[in-house]
CHARMM-style PDB file with segment names, atoms N, HN, CA, C and O in Angstrom:
ATOM      1  N   MET     1      15.201 -19.190 -10.366  1.00  0.00      PROA
ATOM      2  CA  MET     1      14.254 -18.176  -9.953  1.00  0.00      PROA
ATOM      3  C   MET     1      14.445 -17.768  -8.495  1.00  0.00      PROA
ATOM      4  O   MET     1      14.357 -16.578  -8.191  1.00  0.00      PROA
ATOM      5  N   PRO     2      14.704 -18.711  -7.573  1.00  0.00      PROA
ATOM      6  CA  PRO     2      14.936 -18.299  -6.183  1.00  0.00      PROA
ATOM      7  C   PRO     2      16.143 -17.375  -6.047  1.00  0.00      PROA
ATOM      8  O   PRO     2      16.162 -16.505  -5.176  1.00  0.00      PROA
ATOM      9  N   GLN     3      17.142 -17.556  -6.894  1.00  0.00      PROA
ATOM     10  HN  GLN     3      17.127 -18.262  -7.601  1.00  0.00      PROA
ATOM     11  CA  GLN     3      18.310 -16.686  -6.816  1.00  0.00      PROA
ATOM     12  C   GLN     3      17.944 -15.262  -7.212  1.00  0.00      PROA
ATOM     13  O   GLN     3      18.447 -14.305  -6.624  1.00  0.00      PROA
ATOM     14  N   LEU     4      17.071 -15.117  -8.202  1.00  0.00      PROA
ATOM     15  HN  LEU     4      16.662 -15.895  -8.680  1.00  0.00      PROA
ATOM     16  CA  LEU     4      16.624 -13.794  -8.622  1.00  0.00      PROA
ATOM     17  C   LEU     4      15.846 -13.125  -7.491  1.00  0.00      PROA
ATOM     18  O   LEU     4      16.032 -11.939  -7.217  1.00  0.00      PROA
ATOM     19  N   PHE     5      14.982 -13.885  -6.844  1.00  0.00      PROA
ATOM     20  HN  PHE     5      14.831 -14.848  -7.067  1.00  0.00      PROA
ATOM     21  CA  PHE     5      14.223 -13.337  -5.716  1.00  0.00      PROA
ATOM     22  C   PHE     5      15.166 -12.890  -4.607  1.00  0.00      PROA
ATOM     23  O   PHE     5      14.980 -11.816  -4.035  1.00  0.00      PROA
ATOM     24  N   ASN     6      16.166 -13.694  -4.299  1.00  0.00      PROA
ATOM     25  HN  ASN     6      16.316 -14.567  -4.763  1.00  0.00      PROA
ATOM     26  CA  ASN     6      17.129 -13.322  -3.257  1.00  0.00      PROA
ATOM     27  C   ASN     6      17.882 -12.059  -3.634  1.00  0.00      PROA
ATOM     28  O   ASN     6      18.139 -11.212  -2.778  1.00  0.00      PROA
ATOM     29  N   LEU     7      18.236 -11.923  -4.899  1.00  0.00      PROA
ATOM     30  HN  LEU     7      18.027 -12.611  -5.594  1.00  0.00      PROA
ATOM     31  CA  LEU     7      18.938 -10.723  -5.354  1.00  0.00      PROA
ATOM     32  C   LEU     7      18.059  -9.492  -5.202  1.00  0.00      PROA
ATOM     33  O   LEU     7      18.521  -8.453  -4.730  1.00  0.00      PROA
ATOM     34  N   ILE     8      16.797  -9.602  -5.599  1.00  0.00      PROA
ATOM     35  HN  ILE     8      16.422 -10.446  -5.982  1.00  0.00      PROA
ATOM     36  CA  ILE     8      15.879  -8.468  -5.487  1.00  0.00      PROA
ATOM     37  C   ILE     8      15.674  -8.110  -4.018  1.00  0.00      PROA
ATOM     38  O   ILE     8      15.658  -6.932  -3.662  1.00  0.00      PROA
ATOM     39  N   HSD     9      15.521  -9.108  -3.175  1.00  0.00      PROA
ATOM     40  HN  HSD     9      15.534 -10.065  -3.463  1.00  0.00      PROA
ATOM     41  CA  HSD     9      15.352  -8.864  -1.740  1.00  0.00      PROA
ATOM     42  C   HSD     9      16.603  -8.192  -1.164  1.00  0.00      PROA
ATOM     43  O   HSD     9      16.497  -7.261  -0.366  1.00  0.00      PROA
ATOM     44  N   TYR    10      17.746  -8.648  -1.554  1.00  0.00      PROA
ATOM     45  HN  TYR    10      17.832  -9.404  -2.203  1.00  0.00      PROA
ATOM     46  CA  TYR    10      19.016  -8.077  -1.096  1.00  0.00      PROA
ATOM     47  C   TYR    10      19.130  -6.618  -1.530  1.00  0.00      PROA
ATOM     48  O   TYR    10      19.557  -5.771  -0.745  1.00  0.00      PROA
ATOM     49  N   LEU    11      18.751  -6.318  -2.776  1.00  0.00      PROA
ATOM     50  HN  LEU    11      18.405  -7.007  -3.413  1.00  0.00      PROA
ATOM     51  CA  LEU    11      18.820  -4.943  -3.276  1.00  0.00      PROA
ATOM     52  C   LEU    11      17.820  -4.043  -2.558  1.00  0.00      PROA
ATOM     53  O   LEU    11      18.094  -2.863  -2.339  1.00  0.00      PROA
ATOM     54  N   THR    12      16.674  -4.586  -2.194  1.00  0.00      PROA
ATOM     55  HN  THR    12      16.451  -5.545  -2.371  1.00  0.00      PROA
ATOM     56  CA  THR    12      15.681  -3.805  -1.445  1.00  0.00      PROA
ATOM     57  C   THR    12      16.220  -3.446  -0.070  1.00  0.00      PROA
ATOM     58  O   THR    12      16.041  -2.322   0.399  1.00  0.00      PROA
ATOM     59  N   ILE    13      16.863  -4.380   0.561  1.00  0.00      PROA
ATOM     60  HN  ILE    13      17.008  -5.293   0.181  1.00  0.00      PROA
ATOM     61  CA  ILE    13      17.454  -4.104   1.873  1.00  0.00      PROA
ATOM     62  C   ILE    13      18.555  -3.061   1.745  1.00  0.00      PROA
ATOM     63  O   ILE    13      18.648  -2.155   2.573  1.00  0.00      PROA
ATOM     64  N   LEU    14      19.378  -3.176   0.732  1.00  0.00      PROA
ATOM     65  HN  LEU    14      19.303  -3.912   0.060  1.00  0.00      PROA
ATOM     66  CA  LEU    14      20.437  -2.186   0.520  1.00  0.00      PROA
ATOM     67  C   LEU    14      19.866  -0.809   0.208  1.00  0.00      PROA
ATOM     68  O   LEU    14      20.455   0.208   0.572  1.00  0.00      PROA
ATOM     69  N   ASN    15      18.729  -0.776  -0.461  1.00  0.00      PROA
ATOM     70  HN  ASN    15      18.250  -1.603  -0.757  1.00  0.00      PROA
ATOM     71  CA  ASN    15      18.095   0.500  -0.790  1.00  0.00      PROA
ATOM     72  C   ASN    15      17.788   1.292   0.473  1.00  0.00      PROA
ATOM     73  O   ASN    15      17.917   2.516   0.477  1.00  0.00      PROA
ATOM     74  N   TYR    16      17.388   0.624   1.532  1.00  0.00      PROA
ATOM     75  HN  TYR    16      17.283  -0.371   1.528  1.00  0.00      PROA
ATOM     76  CA  TYR    16      17.114   1.326   2.781  1.00  0.00      PROA
ATOM     77  C   TYR    16      18.385   1.999   3.300  1.00  0.00      PROA
ATOM     78  O   TYR    16      18.348   3.159   3.711  1.00  0.00      PROA
ATOM     79  N   PHE    17      19.488   1.288   3.284  1.00  0.00      PROA
ATOM     80  HN  PHE    17      19.517   0.346   2.950  1.00  0.00      PROA
ATOM     81  CA  PHE    17      20.721   1.857   3.831  1.00  0.00      PROA
ATOM     82  C   PHE    17      21.316   2.921   2.924  1.00  0.00      PROA
ATOM     83  O   PHE    17      21.991   3.832   3.403  1.00  0.00      PROA
ATOM     84  N   ASN    18      21.078   2.821   1.627  1.00  0.00      PROA
ATOM     85  HN  ASN    18      20.530   2.081   1.238  1.00  0.00      PROA
ATOM     86  CA  ASN    18      21.598   3.841   0.707  1.00  0.00      PROA
ATOM     87  C   ASN    18      20.746   5.101   0.710  1.00  0.00      PROA
ATOM     88  O   ASN    18      21.285   6.208   0.714  1.00  0.00      PROA
ATOM     89  N   ASN    19      19.432   4.952   0.710  1.00  0.00      PROA
ATOM     90  HN  ASN    19      18.994   4.053   0.707  1.00  0.00      PROA
ATOM     91  CA  ASN    19      18.544   6.104   0.545  1.00  0.00      PROA
ATOM     92  C   ASN    19      17.680   6.403   1.756  1.00  0.00      PROA
ATOM     93  O   ASN    19      16.995   7.425   1.790  1.00  0.00      PROA
ATOM     94  N   ARG    20      17.703   5.523   2.754  1.00  0.00      PROA
ATOM     95  HN  ARG    20      18.259   4.693   2.727  1.00  0.00      PROA
ATOM     96  CA  ARG    20      16.841   5.631   3.932  1.00  0.00      PROA
ATOM     97  C   ARG    20      15.371   5.712   3.522  1.00  0.00      PROA
ATOM     98  O   ARG    20      14.588   6.454   4.113  1.00  0.00      PROA
ATOM     99  N   SER    21      15.020   4.948   2.515  1.00  0.00      PROA
ATOM    100  HN  SER    21      15.656   4.345   2.035  1.00  0.00      PROA
ATOM    101  CA  SER    21      13.626   4.922   2.070  1.00  0.00      PROA
ATOM    102  C   SER    21      13.026   3.561   2.396  1.00  0.00      PROA
ATOM    103  O   SER    21      13.654   2.520   2.203  1.00  0.00      PROA
ATOM    104  N   THR    22      11.798   3.597   2.894  1.00  0.00      PROA
ATOM    105  HN  THR    22      11.288   4.443   3.051  1.00  0.00      PROA
ATOM    106  CA  THR    22      11.074   2.375   3.226  1.00  0.00      PROA
ATOM    107  C   THR    22       9.722   2.415   2.530  1.00  0.00      PROA
ATOM    108  O   THR    22       9.397   3.384   1.844  1.00  0.00      PROA
ATOM    109  N   ASN    23       8.949   1.378   2.705  1.00  0.00      PROA
ATOM    110  HN  ASN    23       9.213   0.590   3.262  1.00  0.00      PROA
ATOM    111  CA  ASN    23       7.606   1.348   2.148  1.00  0.00      PROA
ATOM    112  C   ASN    23       6.581   1.674   3.230  1.00  0.00      PROA
ATOM    113  O   ASN    23       5.424   1.268   3.120  1.00  0.00      PROA
ATOM    114  N   ALA    24       6.980   2.390   4.259  1.00  0.00      PROA
ATOM    115  HN  ALA    24       7.920   2.719   4.348  1.00  0.00      PROA
ATOM    116  CA  ALA    24       6.084   2.717   5.370  1.00  0.00      PROA
ATOM    117  C   ALA    24       4.907   3.552   4.905  1.00  0.00      PROA
ATOM    118  O   ALA    24       3.796   3.364   5.403  1.00  0.00      PROA
ATOM    119  N   SER    25       5.108   4.463   3.974  1.00  0.00      PROA
ATOM    120  HN  SER    25       6.010   4.616   3.570  1.00  0.00      PROA
ATOM    121  CA  SER    25       3.996   5.287   3.502  1.00  0.00      PROA
ATOM    122  C   SER    25       2.974   4.442   2.763  1.00  0.00      PROA
ATOM    123  O   SER    25       1.772   4.667   2.907  1.00  0.00      PROA
ATOM    124  N   ALA    26       3.422   3.476   1.977  1.00  0.00      PROA
ATOM    125  HN  ALA    26       4.398   3.293   1.859  1.00  0.00      PROA
ATOM    126  CA  ALA    26       2.498   2.588   1.277  1.00  0.00      PROA
ATOM    127  C   ALA    26       1.738   1.728   2.269  1.00  0.00      PROA
ATOM    128  O   ALA    26       0.539   1.504   2.100  1.00  0.00      PROA
ATOM    129  N   GLU    27       2.411   1.245   3.297  1.00  0.00      PROA
ATOM    130  HN  GLU    27       3.385   1.427   3.435  1.00  0.00      PROA
ATOM    131  CA  GLU    27       1.749   0.428   4.308  1.00  0.00      PROA
ATOM    132  C   GLU    27       0.728   1.246   5.094  1.00  0.00      PROA
ATOM    133  O   GLU    27      -0.340   0.739   5.436  1.00  0.00      PROA
ATOM    134  N   ALA    28       1.049   2.508   5.381  1.00  0.00      PROA
ATOM    135  HN  ALA    28       1.917   2.920   5.103  1.00  0.00      PROA
ATOM    136  CA  ALA    28       0.100   3.371   6.090  1.00  0.00      PROA
ATOM    137  C   ALA    28      -1.129   3.636   5.228  1.00  0.00      PROA
ATOM    138  O   ALA    28      -2.254   3.646   5.728  1.00  0.00      PROA
ATOM    139  N   PHE    29      -0.912   3.849   3.944  1.00  0.00      PROA
ATOM    140  HN  PHE    29       0.002   3.841   3.539  1.00  0.00      PROA
ATOM    141  CA  PHE    29      -2.045   4.067   3.045  1.00  0.00      PROA
ATOM    142  C   PHE    29      -2.911   2.817   2.943  1.00  0.00      PROA
ATOM    143  O   PHE    29      -4.137   2.916   2.905  1.00  0.00      PROA
ATOM    144  N   ASN    30      -2.291   1.649   2.898  1.00  0.00      PROA
ATOM    145  HN  ASN    30      -1.294   1.568   2.928  1.00  0.00      PROA
ATOM    146  CA  ASN    30      -3.049   0.399   2.876  1.00  0.00      PROA
ATOM    147  C   ASN    30      -3.880   0.244   4.144  1.00  0.00      PROA
ATOM    148  O   ASN    30      -5.009  -0.246   4.089  1.00  0.00      PROA
ATOM    149  N   ALA    31      -3.339   0.650   5.273  1.00  0.00      PROA
ATOM    150  HN  ALA    31      -2.423   1.048   5.318  1.00  0.00      PROA
ATOM    151  CA  ALA    31      -4.085   0.574   6.530  1.00  0.00      PROA
ATOM    152  C   ALA    31      -5.282   1.522   6.511  1.00  0.00      PROA
ATOM    153  O   ALA    31      -6.348   1.185   7.024  1.00  0.00      PROA
ATOM    154  N   LYS    32      -5.110   2.704   5.922  1.00  0.00      PROA
ATOM    155  HN  LYS    32      -4.244   2.978   5.504  1.00  0.00      PROA
ATOM    156  CA  LYS    32      -6.225   3.644   5.805  1.00  0.00      PROA
ATOM    157  C   LYS    32      -7.322   3.075   4.918  1.00  0.00      PROA
ATOM    158  O   LYS    32      -8.506   3.201   5.231  1.00  0.00      PROA
ATOM    159  N   ILE    33      -6.933   2.450   3.815  1.00  0.00      PROA
ATOM    160  HN  ILE    33      -5.971   2.347   3.561  1.00  0.00      PROA
ATOM    161  CA  ILE    33      -7.914   1.841   2.916  1.00  0.00      PROA
ATOM    162  C   ILE    33      -8.652   0.723   3.632  1.00  0.00      PROA
ATOM    163  O   ILE    33      -9.871   0.603   3.511  1.00  0.00      PROA
ATOM    164  N   LYS    34      -7.922  -0.093   4.376  1.00  0.00      PROA
ATOM    165  HN  LYS    34      -6.931   0.004   4.474  1.00  0.00      PROA
ATOM    166  CA  LYS    34      -8.538  -1.201   5.100  1.00  0.00      PROA
ATOM    167  C   LYS    34      -9.533  -0.681   6.136  1.00  0.00      PROA
ATOM    168  O   LYS    34     -10.610  -1.254   6.306  1.00  0.00      PROA
ATOM    169  N   SER    35      -9.177   0.399   6.826  1.00  0.00      PROA
ATOM    170  HN  SER    35      -8.302   0.864   6.688  1.00  0.00      PROA
ATOM    171  CA  SER    35     -10.071   1.002   7.805  1.00  0.00      PROA
ATOM    172  C   SER    35     -11.317   1.568   7.129  1.00  0.00      PROA
ATOM    173  O   SER    35     -12.431   1.404   7.627  1.00  0.00      PROA
ATOM    174  N   PHE    36     -11.123   2.230   6.001  1.00  0.00      PROA
ATOM    175  HN  PHE    36     -10.218   2.363   5.596  1.00  0.00      PROA
ATOM    176  CA  PHE    36     -12.253   2.791   5.255  1.00  0.00      PROA
ATOM    177  C   PHE    36     -13.174   1.691   4.764  1.00  0.00      PROA
ATOM    178  O   PHE    36     -14.396   1.835   4.818  1.00  0.00      PROA
ATOM    179  N   ARG    37     -12.604   0.597   4.287  1.00  0.00      PROA
ATOM    180  HN  ARG    37     -11.612   0.480   4.244  1.00  0.00      PROA
ATOM    181  CA  ARG    37     -13.418  -0.536   3.824  1.00  0.00      PROA
ATOM    182  C   ARG    37     -14.249  -1.104   4.973  1.00  0.00      PROA
ATOM    183  O   ARG    37     -15.401  -1.488   4.772  1.00  0.00      PROA
ATOM    184  N   ALA    38     -13.679  -1.159   6.161  1.00  0.00      PROA
ATOM    185  HN  ALA    38     -12.743  -0.846   6.324  1.00  0.00      PROA
ATOM    186  CA  ALA    38     -14.410  -1.686   7.313  1.00  0.00      PROA
ATOM    187  C   ALA    38     -15.582  -0.786   7.679  1.00  0.00      PROA
ATOM    188  O   ALA    38     -16.633  -1.273   8.097  1.00  0.00      PROA
ATOM    189  N   SER    39     -15.408   0.520   7.526  1.00  0.00      PROA
ATOM    190  HN  SER    39     -14.554   0.915   7.187  1.00  0.00      PROA
ATOM    191  CA  SER    39     -16.488   1.441   7.879  1.00  0.00      PROA
ATOM    192  C   SER    39     -17.531   1.558   6.769  1.00  0.00      PROA
ATOM    193  O   SER    39     -18.636   2.040   7.017  1.00  0.00      PROA
ATOM    194  N   ALA    40     -17.205   1.130   5.559  1.00  0.00      PROA
ATOM    195  HN  ALA    40     -16.307   0.739   5.357  1.00  0.00      PROA
ATOM    196  CA  ALA    40     -18.114   1.260   4.415  1.00  0.00      PROA
ATOM    197  C   ALA    40     -18.690  -0.090   4.006  1.00  0.00      PROA
ATOM    198  O   ALA    40     -18.897  -0.347   2.820  1.00  0.00      PROA
ATOM    199  N   ARG    41     -18.943  -0.933   4.965  1.00  0.00      PROA
ATOM    200  HN  ARG    41     -18.775  -0.724   5.929  1.00  0.00      PROA
ATOM    201  CA  ARG    41     -19.508  -2.248   4.643  1.00  0.00      PROA
ATOM    202  C   ARG    41     -20.885  -2.071   4.016  1.00  0.00      PROA
ATOM    203  O   ARG    41     -21.673  -1.222   4.435  1.00  0.00      PROA
ATOM    204  N   GLY    42     -21.154  -2.878   3.017  1.00  0.00      PROA
ATOM    205  HN  GLY    42     -20.514  -3.567   2.677  1.00  0.00      PROA
ATOM    206  CA  GLY    42     -22.453  -2.839   2.372  1.00  0.00      PROA
ATOM    207  C   GLY    42     -22.521  -1.932   1.161  1.00  0.00      PROA
ATOM    208  O   GLY    42     -23.556  -1.868   0.499  1.00  0.00      PROA
ATOM    209  N   VAL    43     -21.444  -1.229   0.859  1.00  0.00      PROA
ATOM    210  HN  VAL    43     -20.603  -1.281   1.397  1.00  0.00      PROA
ATOM    211  CA  VAL    43     -21.435  -0.380  -0.330  1.00  0.00      PROA
ATOM    212  C   VAL    43     -21.390  -1.285  -1.550  1.00  0.00      PROA
ATOM    213  O   VAL    43     -20.468  -2.086  -1.705  1.00  0.00      PROA
ATOM    214  N   ARG    44     -22.371  -1.158  -2.400  1.00  0.00      PROA
ATOM    215  HN  ARG    44     -23.120  -0.507  -2.274  1.00  0.00      PROA
ATOM    216  CA  ARG    44     -22.456  -2.042  -3.560  1.00  0.00      PROA
ATOM    217  C   ARG    44     -21.857  -1.420  -4.817  1.00  0.00      PROA
ATOM    218  O   ARG    44     -21.391  -2.129  -5.708  1.00  0.00      PROA
ATOM    219  N   ASP    45     -21.872  -0.106  -4.880  1.00  0.00      PROA
ATOM    220  HN  ASP    45     -22.251   0.471  -4.156  1.00  0.00      PROA
ATOM    221  CA  ASP    45     -21.380   0.579  -6.069  1.00  0.00      PROA
ATOM    222  C   ASP    45     -19.871   0.809  -5.926  1.00  0.00      PROA
ATOM    223  O   ASP    45     -19.437   1.652  -5.141  1.00  0.00      PROA
ATOM    224  N   ILE    46     -19.100   0.073  -6.673  1.00  0.00      PROA
ATOM    225  HN  ILE    46     -19.453  -0.612  -7.311  1.00  0.00      PROA
ATOM    226  CA  ILE    46     -17.635   0.158  -6.569  1.00  0.00      PROA
ATOM    227  C   ILE    46     -17.134   1.529  -7.014  1.00  0.00      PROA
ATOM    228  O   ILE    46     -16.191   2.065  -6.432  1.00  0.00      PROA
ATOM    229  N   ASN    47     -17.757   2.094  -8.037  1.00  0.00      PROA
ATOM    230  HN  ASN    47     -18.522   1.658  -8.510  1.00  0.00      PROA
ATOM    231  CA  ASN    47     -17.327   3.424  -8.498  1.00  0.00      PROA
ATOM    232  C   ASN    47     -17.533   4.469  -7.409  1.00  0.00      PROA
ATOM    233  O   ASN    47     -16.689   5.346  -7.224  1.00  0.00      PROA
ATOM    234  N   PHE    48     -18.653   4.382  -6.685  1.00  0.00      PROA
ATOM    235  HN  PHE    48     -19.338   3.669  -6.835  1.00  0.00      PROA
ATOM    236  CA  PHE    48     -18.895   5.314  -5.588  1.00  0.00      PROA
ATOM    237  C   PHE    48     -17.886   5.099  -4.473  1.00  0.00      PROA
ATOM    238  O   PHE    48     -17.393   6.063  -3.886  1.00  0.00      PROA
ATOM    239  N   PHE    49     -17.576   3.846  -4.176  1.00  0.00      PROA
ATOM    240  HN  PHE    49     -17.976   3.063  -4.653  1.00  0.00      PROA
ATOM    241  CA  PHE    49     -16.575   3.534  -3.148  1.00  0.00      PROA
ATOM    242  C   PHE    49     -15.226   4.146  -3.508  1.00  0.00      PROA
ATOM    243  O   PHE    49     -14.579   4.762  -2.662  1.00  0.00      PROA
ATOM    244  N   LEU    50     -14.802   3.982  -4.753  1.00  0.00      PROA
ATOM    245  HN  LEU    50     -15.328   3.481  -5.441  1.00  0.00      PROA
ATOM    246  CA  LEU    50     -13.522   4.541  -5.187  1.00  0.00      PROA
ATOM    247  C   LEU    50     -13.550   6.065  -5.194  1.00  0.00      PROA
ATOM    248  O   LEU    50     -12.548   6.708  -4.880  1.00  0.00      PROA
ATOM    249  N   PHE    51     -14.703   6.647  -5.553  1.00  0.00      PROA
ATOM    250  HN  PHE    51     -15.517   6.124  -5.808  1.00  0.00      PROA
ATOM    251  CA  PHE    51     -14.850   8.103  -5.525  1.00  0.00      PROA
ATOM    252  C   PHE    51     -14.680   8.623  -4.107  1.00  0.00      PROA
ATOM    253  O   PHE    51     -13.950   9.590  -3.884  1.00  0.00      PROA
ATOM    254  N   ARG    52     -15.358   7.981  -3.129  1.00  0.00      PROA
ATOM    255  HN  ARG    52     -15.950   7.196  -3.310  1.00  0.00      PROA
ATOM    256  CA  ARG    52     -15.246   8.406  -1.734  1.00  0.00      PROA
ATOM    257  C   ARG    52     -13.821   8.229  -1.215  1.00  0.00      PROA
ATOM    258  O   ARG    52     -13.304   9.081  -0.493  1.00  0.00      PROA
ATOM    259  N   LEU    53     -13.203   7.133  -1.584  1.00  0.00      PROA
ATOM    260  HN  LEU    53     -13.623   6.441  -2.171  1.00  0.00      PROA
ATOM    261  CA  LEU    53     -11.827   6.871  -1.167  1.00  0.00      PROA
ATOM    262  C   LEU    53     -10.896   7.957  -1.695  1.00  0.00      PROA
ATOM    263  O   LEU    53     -10.011   8.435  -0.985  1.00  0.00      PROA
ATOM    264  N   GLN    54     -11.106   8.332  -2.930  1.00  0.00      PROA
ATOM    265  HN  GLN    54     -11.825   7.944  -3.507  1.00  0.00      PROA
ATOM    266  CA  GLN    54     -10.271   9.374  -3.547  1.00  0.00      PROA
ATOM    267  C   GLN    54     -10.496  10.735  -2.872  1.00  0.00      PROA
ATOM    268  O   GLN    54      -9.535  11.469  -2.642  1.00  0.00      PROA
ATOM    269  N   LYS    55     -11.729  11.075  -2.559  1.00  0.00      PROA
ATOM    270  HN  LYS    55     -12.510  10.479  -2.746  1.00  0.00      PROA
ATOM    271  CA  LYS    55     -12.026  12.377  -1.934  1.00  0.00      PROA
ATOM    272  C   LYS    55     -11.493  12.460  -0.513  1.00  0.00      PROA
ATOM    273  O   LYS    55     -11.090  13.531  -0.060  1.00  0.00      PROA
ATOM    274  N   ILE    56     -11.489  11.347   0.185  1.00  0.00      PROA
ATOM    275  HN  ILE    56     -11.817  10.476  -0.182  1.00  0.00      PROA
ATOM    276  CA  ILE    56     -11.039  11.371   1.575  1.00  0.00      PROA
ATOM    277  C   ILE    56      -9.514  11.353   1.687  1.00  0.00      PROA
ATOM    278  O   ILE    56      -8.944  12.110   2.473  1.00  0.00      PROA
ATOM    279  N   TYR    57      -8.853  10.499   0.912  1.00  0.00      PROA
ATOM    280  HN  TYR    57      -9.316   9.884   0.273  1.00  0.00      PROA
ATOM    281  CA  TYR    57      -7.412  10.287   1.100  1.00  0.00      PROA
ATOM    282  C   TYR    57      -6.520  10.855   0.011  1.00  0.00      PROA
ATOM    283  O   TYR    57      -5.302  10.693   0.074  1.00  0.00      PROA
ATOM    284  N   ALA    58      -7.086  11.508  -0.975  1.00  0.00      PROA
ATOM    285  HN  ALA    58      -8.075  11.640  -1.027  1.00  0.00      PROA
ATOM    286  CA  ALA    58      -6.234  12.062  -2.041  1.00  0.00      PROA
ATOM    287  C   ALA    58      -5.934  13.518  -1.814  1.00  0.00      PROA
ATOM    288  OT1 ALA    58      -5.232  14.135  -2.615  1.00  0.00      PROA
TER     289      ALA     58
END
């Protein structure tokens, strides 16, 4: 199993050099969600939270 993980990690690194693609956009979106969660403390309705998240960042 560790060999499979190393292979996948190696292919991910090669993907950057082949396509110049990173996961920076996903990380930026995660940071936005984390910031929104910090500002929306106390929201009890998860559906409303997801609705607001979708309206703001979609």
